[in-house]
N, C-alpha and C positions, 0 to 999 in steps of 0.2 A: 504494499499500499504506499502510495506516494503522499507526502505531506503537502497540503495546499497552503501556500503562503498568502496571507491577507495583508493588505496595506491599509493603514488608517489614513483617510484623507482629512486634511485639516479644513476647517470652514473659513480660515483666515483669508485665503485668496478670494473666495466668493464675497466675504464681508468687505474686503478692500475694494472689490469691483463695485459693490453696491454703494459704498461711501464715495468712491470716485465719480460714479454716475450722478449721485445726489449733489455733489459739489459742482459738477458741470451744469446740472439743471439750475441750481441756485444762482450760479454765476450768470447764466444766460438770462434768468429772470431779472436779476439786478441790472444787467446791461440794457434791458428793455425799458427800465424805469428812467434812464438817463435822458435829459433833454440836451441833445447834441447841438453845438453851435451851427449856425448857417455858414455857408461858404463865405459870405461877406464879412461876418463876424470874425471868422478864422483869419481871413486876409488882413483885416483891420488890426486885430490883436497881434498878429505876427509882425506887422509893420511897427507897431508900438514897441514890441520887444527889441526889434532890430535897432530902432532909433535910440532907445534907452541904452542899449549895449554900446553903440557907437559913442554916445554922449559920455557915458561913464569911462570908456576907454580913453577918449580924448582928455577928459578931466584928470584921470590918474596918470596918463602918459605925458601930459604937458605940464599942467599946473602943479600937481603934487610932486612929480619928478624934479621939476625946477626948484621947488621949495626945499626938498631934501638935498639937492645938489648945493644950493646956497648955504644951507645949514652945515653940511659936511665941509664945504670949503672954508667956512668961518671957524669951525672947530679945528681943522687941520692947519689953517692959516695962522693960528695963534702962535 
């Protein structure tokens, strides 16, 4: 007589799949609730971000850099 080998299957993979499916469904449901911006709003806000980035870069690169250079030359020039 030959021994029959039985394997125990864990329920963890199935539970993980169920949780993953539930998370996916919840995510899709939440994404449907979002009020997405219009194309015009997106373009306008993108231009605002670009303008502010350029302004800040110029401010830091020109004014603040010159102020630090002046301060550095005064300290070293003593």
